[in-house]
C-alpha positions in Angstrom: -10.9 -17.5 12.9 -11.2 -14.4 11.3 -9.4 -14.3 7.8 -6.5 -12.5 7.3 -6.3 -9.9 4.7 -4.0 -7.4 2.8 -4.1 -3.8 4.6 -3.6 -1.1 1.9 -2.2 1.9 3.3 -1.2 5.3 1.4 -1.9 9.1 1.0 -5.0 10.7 -0.7 -4.7 9.9 -4.3 -2.0 7.3 -4.6 -4.3 4.7 -5.9 -4.9 2.4 -3.0 -8.4 1.8 -4.1 -7.5 0.8 -7.8 -5.1 -1.5 -6.1 -7.6 -2.9 -3.5 -9.8 -3.3 -6.6 -7.3 -5.2 -8.6 -6.4 -7.6 -5.9 -10.2 -8.4 -5.3 -10.9 -9.1 -9.0 -13.2 -6.0 -9.2 -13.2 -3.5 -11.6 -14.5 0.1 -11.9 -14.3 3.6 -11.3 -12.0 5.0 -8.4 -14.2 6.3 -5.5 -13.4 8.3 -2.4 -12.9 5.8 0.6 -14.3 7.4 3.6 -14.6 4.1 6.0 -12.3 1.1 6.1 -13.9 -1.1 3.8 -13.0 -5.1 4.0 -12.9 -6.9 0.6 -12.4 -10.2 -0.5 -8.7 -10.2 0.0 -8.0 -6.8 1.6 -8.6 -3.9 3.8 -8.9 -0.6 2.3 -7.9 2.2 4.9 -8.9 5.9 4.1 -6.1 8.1 3.6 -7.2 10.4 6.7 -5.7 7.4 8.8 -2.4 7.9 8.1 -2.5 11.8 7.2 -3.5 12.5 11.0 -1.0 10.8 13.4 -3.5 10.1 16.2 -5.0 8.2 14.1 -2.5 5.2 14.2 -3.6 3.7 17.3 -6.8 2.6 14.8 -4.2 1.4 12.2 -2.6 -0.7 14.6 -5.9 -2.3 15.8 -7.1 -3.0 12.2 -3.7 -4.4 11.5 -4.8 -7.5 13.7 -6.8 -8.4 10.6 -3.8 -8.3 8.4 -1.4 -10.9 6.8 0.6 -8.2 5.4 0.2 -4.6 4.9 1.2 -2.6 1.7 2.5 0.9 2.1 1.9 3.2 -0.8 4.2 6.1 -1.8 3.0 7.6 -5.0 5.9 9.1 -7.3 3.8 11.5 -8.9 3.3 13.4 -5.6 6.0 12.3 -3.6 4.8 14.0 -0.5 5.7 12.8 3.2 2.9 11.5 4.9 4.3 8.8 7.0 6.4 9.1 10.1 10.0 8.2 10.5 10.0 4.4 11.3 5.9 3.7 10.6 6.6 0.0 9.3 7.7 -0.9 13.0 3.7 -0.3 14.6 3.0 -3.7 12.8 3.8 -7.2 13.8 3.2 -8.5 10.0 5.3 -8.2 6.9 5.3 -4.8 5.7 5.6 -4.1 1.7 7.0 -1.1 0.4 4.8 -0.2 -3.3 5.7 3.0 -5.4 2.3 3.7 -7.3 2.2 5.4 -10.6 6.0 4.7 -11.8 5.3 5.6 -15.0 4.5 9.5 -13.8 7.6 12.1 -12.9 10.4 9.3 -13.0 12.6 12.1 -11.3 11.0 11.5 -7.7 12.2 7.7 -7.9 14.9 8.0 -5.8 13.1 10.1 -3.1 10.5 7.5 -3.1 13.1 5.1 -2.4 14.5 7.1 0.2 11.3 7.6 1.7 10.4 3.8 2.0 13.6 3.5 3.5 13.2 6.2 6.7 9.5 4.3 6.9 11.2 1.5 7.9 10.2 -1.3 5.1 13.0 -3.4 3.6 13.2 -4.8 -0.1 12.2 -6.0 -2.3 10.2 -2.9 -3.4 7.3 -2.9 -6.2 6.9 -0.4 -8.6 3.2 -0.1 -10.4 1.3 1.6 -12.4 -2.4 0.8 -13.2 -2.9 2.8 -16.0 0.3 1.3 -18.0 -0.4 -2.1 -16.1 3.5 -2.0 -15.2 4.5 -4.3 -12.2 0.8 -4.8 -10.9 0.6 -8.5 -11.8 3.9 -9.2 -10.0 2.6 -7.6 -6.9 -0.2 -9.8 -6.9 1.6 -12.7 -7.5 3.7 -12.0 -4.2 0.7 -10.8 -2.5 -1.8 -14.0 -2.9 0.7 -15.9 -4.0 3.6 -17.6 -3.0 5.3 -14.5 -1.0 8.3 -14.9 -3.6 9.6 -12.5 -6.0 10.3 -13.6 -9.2 14.1 -13.7 -10.7 
């Protein structure tokens, strides 16, 4: 039986690889991800897979190796790249994450609306890797019990 990992999906520049490195216990300079990369705990998906709808079939196939799917929405650049109802493509839990939550706070409501349109249920997580906001809570949720601290 293959190990199930956390699949991380997001638009270009949304912080996917930074989050993946954190979840895998690595640190380093963010790099472009041209291919699917299987890490210790994660599957890092290139942004082209969601920015091109005909690649969705590949996402569905890759999701067979996923225990959870993290969908990133970038608060600093809140462009819509996901199709309406995108989350229903997957059989495993889909978690909504607003990245770069310390930037352009005026976009927060737009990001929340986008996560709802994608078809993701709450809880949503807001993170900032540079300011270390919410990232430990998300990691505990994804790799720990799967429960949100109250």
